[in-house]
C-alpha positions in Angstrom: -36.3 -52.6 -6.4 -35.1 -49.5 -8.4 -31.3 -49.5 -9.5 -29.5 -46.8 -11.2 -26.7 -48.4 -13.3 -24.0 -46.0 -14.2 -20.2 -46.5 -15.0 -17.2 -44.7 -16.5 -17.0 -41.4 -14.7 -13.4 -41.1 -15.3 -13.3 -38.3 -12.5 -10.1 -36.2 -13.3 -10.2 -36.4 -17.1 -9.5 -33.9 -19.4 -10.5 -33.4 -23.1 -7.7 -32.2 -25.2 -6.2 -30.3 -22.4 -9.7 -28.8 -21.2 -10.6 -29.6 -17.8 -13.7 -31.6 -17.5 -14.1 -31.3 -13.6 -17.1 -28.7 -14.1 -19.0 -31.1 -16.4 -18.3 -34.1 -14.1 -19.6 -32.0 -11.0 -22.7 -31.2 -13.1 -23.2 -35.1 -13.8 -23.1 -35.5 -10.1 -25.7 -33.0 -9.4 -27.8 -34.8 -11.9 -27.2 -38.2 -10.4 -28.4 -37.0 -7.0 -31.6 -35.1 -8.6 -32.3 -38.6 -10.4 -32.1 -40.5 -7.2 -34.5 -38.2 -5.5 -37.0 -37.9 -8.4 -37.0 -41.5 -9.3 -36.9 -43.0 -5.7 -33.6 -45.1 -6.5 -32.8 -47.6 -3.9 -29.4 -48.8 -5.1 -26.8 -46.7 -7.2 -24.1 -49.2 -9.0 -20.9 -47.7 -10.8 -19.4 -50.3 -12.9 -15.7 -49.3 -13.0 -13.4 -46.5 -14.0 -14.4 -44.4 -11.2 -11.3 -42.4 -11.9 -9.5 -41.7 -15.0 -6.0 -42.9 -13.7 -4.4 -45.1 -10.9 -3.2 -41.9 -9.1 -6.1 -39.5 -9.4 -5.8 -35.9 -8.7 -6.9 -34.1 -5.4 -9.5 -32.6 -7.2 -11.1 -35.7 -8.8 -10.8 -37.4 -5.1 -12.7 -34.7 -3.8 -15.3 -34.6 -6.1 -15.9 -38.6 -5.7 -15.8 -38.0 -1.9 -18.7 -35.4 -2.4 -20.9 -37.9 -4.7 -20.6 -40.5 -2.3 -21.4 -38.6 0.9 -24.3 -37.1 -0.9 -25.6 -40.5 -2.0 -25.3 -41.6 1.7 -27.2 -38.6 2.7 -30.0 -39.7 0.1 -30.1 -42.9 2.2 -29.5 -45.0 -0.9 -27.0 -47.8 -1.2 -24.2 -47.6 -3.7 -21.9 -50.6 -5.2 -18.7 -49.5 -6.9 -16.3 -51.5 -8.7 -12.7 -50.7 -10.0 -12.0 -50.7 -13.7 -9.0 -50.7 -15.8 -8.3 -47.1 -15.2 -8.4 -47.5 -11.5 -6.0 -48.6 -9.0 -8.1 -51.5 -7.4 -5.9 -51.3 -4.2 -6.3 -47.5 -3.7 -10.0 -47.6 -4.9 -10.7 -50.4 -2.3 -8.9 -48.9 0.6 -11.1 -49.3 3.9 -13.8 -51.1 2.0 -14.9 -52.9 4.9 -15.1 -49.8 7.1 -17.0 -47.9 4.4 -19.5 -50.7 4.1 -21.2 -49.6 7.3 -22.2 -46.3 5.7 -23.8 -47.9 2.9 -21.0 -47.6 0.3 -19.7 -50.8 -1.1 -16.3 -51.1 -2.8 -15.9 -54.2 -4.4 -12.2 -54.4 -6.2 -10.5 -57.5 -4.9 -11.0 -60.4 -7.5 -10.9 -62.9 -4.4 -14.5 -61.6 -3.2 -16.4 -61.7 -6.5 -18.4 -64.6 -5.0 -19.4 -62.5 -1.8 -22.5 -60.3 -2.6 -23.8 -57.3 -1.2 -27.3 -58.0 -0.2 -29.7 -55.5 -0.4 -33.1 -56.5 0.7 -33.5 -59.8 -1.2 -31.2 -58.7 -4.1 -27.8 -59.9 -4.4 -25.2 -57.6 -5.8 -21.9 -59.2 -7.1 -19.1 -57.0 -8.1 -16.6 -58.3 -10.8 -13.8 -55.6 -10.9 -11.6 -55.3 -13.8 -9.8 -58.6 -14.1 -6.2 -58.4 -15.6 -5.8 -62.1 -16.9 -2.1 -62.3 -16.0 -2.9 -61.5 -12.4 -5.8 -63.8 -11.7 -4.6 -66.8 -14.0 -2.2 -68.5 -11.4 -4.5 -68.1 -8.2 -7.5 -69.2 -10.3 -5.8 -71.8 -12.3 -7.3 -70.6 -15.5 -6.9 -72.5 -18.6 -6.0 -69.9 -20.5 -4.7 -66.1 -20.2 -7.8 -64.6 -21.4 -10.5 -62.3 -20.5 -12.9 -64.9 -21.3 -11.4 -67.3 -18.9 -11.1 -64.8 -16.1 -14.9 -63.6 -16.4 -16.0 -67.4 -16.7 -14.2 -68.3 -13.6 -15.5 -65.2 -11.9 -19.0 -66.1 -12.9 -18.9 -69.6 -11.5 -18.0 -68.3 -8.2 -21.1 -66.0 -8.6 -23.4 -69.0 -9.6 -22.0 -71.2 -6.9 -23.0 -68.6 -4.2 -26.1 -67.9 -5.7 -27.1 -71.6 -5.8 -26.9 -71.6 -2.1 -28.5 -68.1 -1.7 -31.3 -68.0 -3.9 -32.1 -64.5 -4.4 -32.4 -62.3 -7.4 -28.9 -61.1 -8.6 -27.3 -58.1 -10.2 -23.8 -58.6 -11.5 -21.4 -55.4 -12.0 -18.7 -56.0 -14.5 -15.9 -54.2 -16.2 -15.3 -55.9 -19.6 -15.6 -55.9 -23.3 -18.4 -58.0 -24.5 -18.3 -59.4 -27.8 -20.5 -57.1 -30.3 -20.1 -54.0 -28.2 -19.3 -50.7 -30.1 -16.1 -49.1 -28.9 -15.2 -45.5 -28.9 -11.8 -43.6 -29.1 -11.5 -42.9 -25.5 -11.3 -46.3 -24.2 -8.0 -48.1 -23.1 -7.2 -51.0 -25.1 -7.3 -54.1 -22.8 -6.4 -56.8 -25.4 -4.3 -59.9 -24.3 -2.8 -61.3 -27.2 -5.1 -59.4 -29.5 -8.2 -60.8 -27.7 -10.2 -58.4 -25.4 -13.9 -59.8 -25.9 -16.1 -61.8 -23.7 -19.3 -63.5 -24.9 -22.4 -62.2 -23.6 -23.4 -65.7 -22.6 -20.7 -65.7 -19.9 -23.1 -63.7 -17.8 -26.1 -66.1 -18.2 -28.0 -67.0 -15.0 -28.5 -63.6 -13.1 -31.2 -61.0 -13.5 -29.2 -58.0 -14.7 -25.5 -57.3 -15.8 -24.6 -53.7 -15.3 -21.5 -53.2 -17.7 -19.0 -50.9 -17.8 -15.9 -50.0 -20.0 -17.6 -48.9 -23.1 -18.3 -45.3 -23.3 -21.5 -45.6 -25.4 -24.9 -46.8 -23.9 -25.7 -50.3 -25.4 -27.9 -53.2 -25.0 -26.2 -56.6 -25.5 -29.5 -58.3 -24.5 -32.7 -57.3 -22.6 -30.7 -57.8 -19.2 -27.2 -57.0 -20.2 -26.7 -53.5 -20.7 -23.8 -50.8 -21.0 -24.9 -47.6 -19.3 -21.6 -45.7 -21.2 -20.0 -42.7 -19.8 -21.8 -39.8 -18.3 -20.2 -37.2 -20.6 -18.2 -37.5 -24.0 -14.4 -38.2 -23.8 -13.8 -38.1 -27.5 -15.0 -36.9 -30.6 -16.2 -40.4 -31.7 -18.8 -40.1 -28.9 -20.5 -37.1 -30.9 -24.1 -37.9 -31.1 -24.3 -40.2 -28.3 -26.9 -39.9 -25.7 -25.4 -39.8 -22.1 -26.8 -40.9 -18.9 -27.6 -43.9 -16.8 -30.1 -46.9 -16.9 -32.9 -46.8 -14.6 -33.5 -50.6 -13.9 -36.5 -51.9 -12.2 -36.2 -55.5 -10.6 -39.7 -57.1 -10.2 -40.6 -59.5 -7.4 -41.0 -62.4 -10.0 -37.9 -61.6 -11.6 -38.9 -59.4 -14.5 -36.6 -56.5 -15.3 -37.4 -53.3 -17.2 -34.8 -50.7 -18.0 -35.4 -46.8 -19.2 -32.4 -44.4 -19.9 -32.2 -41.4 -17.8 -30.3 -38.8 -19.9 -27.7 -36.7 -18.3 -27.0 -33.0 -18.9 -24.5 -31.8 -21.7 -22.5 -28.8 -20.5 -20.7 -28.7 -23.8 -21.4 -30.9 -26.7 -18.9 -32.3 -29.0 -19.1 -32.1 -32.6 -17.3 -32.6 -35.9 -17.3 -30.3 -38.7 -15.9 -30.8 -42.3 -15.5 -28.4 -45.5 -13.7 -25.6 -46.8 -12.6 -22.8 -44.3 -14.6 -20.0 -46.1 -17.5 -22.0 -46.1 -17.4 -23.0 -42.5 -16.8 -19.4 -41.3 -19.6 -18.2 -43.4 -22.4 -20.7 -43.5 -25.4 -20.2 -41.2 -26.0 -24.0 -41.0 -22.8 -24.1 -38.4 -24.4 -21.6 -36.2 -25.7 -24.2 -33.7 -22.2 -25.5 -33.2 -20.6 -22.3 -32.3 -20.4 -23.1 -28.6 -19.4 -26.8 -29.1 -16.1 -28.6 -28.6 -15.1 -29.2 -32.3 -13.1 -31.4 -34.3 -12.6 -29.6 -37.6 -11.4 -31.0 -40.8 -10.7 -28.6 -43.7 -10.9 -29.8 -47.4 -9.3 -26.9 -48.9 -7.2 -27.7 -52.0 -4.2 -25.6 -50.3 -3.7 -25.4 -46.6 -5.3 -21.9 -45.5 -2.8 -19.8 -43.4 -3.8 -19.1 -39.8 -6.7 -21.7 -40.3 -6.8 -22.4 -36.3 -7.0 -18.9 -35.4 -9.5 -17.9 -37.9 -11.8 -21.0 -36.9 -11.5 -19.9 -33.4 -12.7 -16.3 -34.4 -16.1 -18.1 -34.8 -15.8 -21.4 -33.2 -14.1 -20.5 -29.8 -14.0 -24.1 -28.6 -12.2 -25.7 -31.7 -9.8 -28.2 -30.2 -8.3 -30.3 -32.8 -7.6 -29.5 -36.6 -7.2 -31.9 -39.4 -6.3 -31.0 -43.0 -7.7 -33.4 -46.0 -7.3 -31.4 -49.3 -9.9 -32.8 -51.8 -8.3 -35.1 -54.0 -5.1 -34.5 -52.1 -2.9 -36.4 -49.6 -4.1 -36.5 -46.2 -2.2 -34.2 -43.6 -3.2 -33.4 -40.0 -2.6 -30.5 -37.6 -2.5 -31.0 -33.9 -3.8 -34.5 -34.6 -3.6 -36.8 -31.4 -1.9 -39.7 -33.2 -1.9 -42.3 -30.3 -5.4 -41.6 -28.8 -7.4 -45.0 -28.7 -4.8 -47.3 -30.1 -3.4 -50.2 -28.5 0.1 -49.8 -26.6 1.4 -52.7 -28.8 0.3 -51.0 -32.2 2.0 -47.6 -31.2 5.4 -49.3 -30.1 5.6 -51.1 -33.5 5.1 -48.1 -35.3 7.8 -46.4 -33.5 10.1 -49.2 -34.2 9.3 -49.0 -37.9 9.8 -45.2 -37.7 13.1 -45.0 -36.2 14.7 -48.0 -37.8 13.0 -48.1 -41.3 11.6 -51.7 -41.3 9.2 -53.5 -39.2 9.7 -55.7 -35.9 10.3 -59.3 -36.8 8.3 -62.1 -34.8 10.6 -62.6 -31.9 10.7 -58.7 -31.3 7.2 -58.5 -31.5 6.7 -61.2 -28.9 9.1 -59.5 -26.6 7.3 -56.1 -27.0 4.1 -57.7 -26.3 5.6 -59.3 -23.2 6.7 -55.8 -22.1 3.3 -54.1 -22.7 1.7 -56.6 -20.8 4.2 -56.7 -17.9 3.6 -52.7 -17.7 -0.1 -53.3 -17.6 0.0 -55.8 -14.9 2.5 -53.8 -13.0 -0.2 -50.7 -13.3 -3.1 -53.0 -12.2 -1.2 -53.8 -9.1 -0.5 -50.3 -8.3 
């Protein structure tokens, strides 16, 4: 069986106010071409199909096009919800859509019910908010490890009765994974990681959440996002894992590289050097994050940069040997909500929150996250 492992489409996301819908549409075209060229049997999408719980109409339309085109190619598709998705909204009509060969798995109570395709069982573990599953599952702790551990126990219990080969889709932060700035923090009390050993016992684990492709083991992998969603992803190879499951349980995987309509890059140096040096010519059409190192802030720096680098999006100023300043810097991007809130308290009050206040703020942040997960 040939499986194409993708994740973190984040349909509807923008990049520093630049629309990515055209780039995401190009990825969908590439996805269909890969399905045809590589004779794919099953496409899996390991969460964060959309970028937010209430996606835009255009994002929903692009998702609908993608799924319809996959159905037309007569491949089966298995999707789970991620921490950016609304599980209830994404999972609407799941039982009805099953008949078309598109299998939405967003309900934690169904993690032990696989989609069986030929002789392979596909188990979908959507993003599990520990606070929501702790009580119904009687978890010993409010952690991601406890939640994933219980979900995998349900998978193994079903697999022991069923006996076929198995693939697990999961949306989680596995210990040792390399994060990017574009992922939303999912920590609970400062703990977000799940050990890779939690997924022992199945043939392949298709992970989502981290945006860089990564191999946690030979059979546990992140596909990463199909396009870059932050400048921290500059240089990453984007695409999907093409996984082949052999009849005796052997697994091989190769990476199917996706197109990059507009690459991202970081430039650093003095303004005059950046504007005149030929070595920067290859980056004139890139989306750019620029850090200027001039001793004195140049006047009209952004306008002058854009005269050569039209797609400069963010500008930093770090004078050589001086105090770091920033211009149009996204101060909140990629930071945990708790840290941002505590910084705000410190800024407006002039002193840090005490232990009781930190506990109350943490409870408020987690309550907001739980409410969003239930949306």
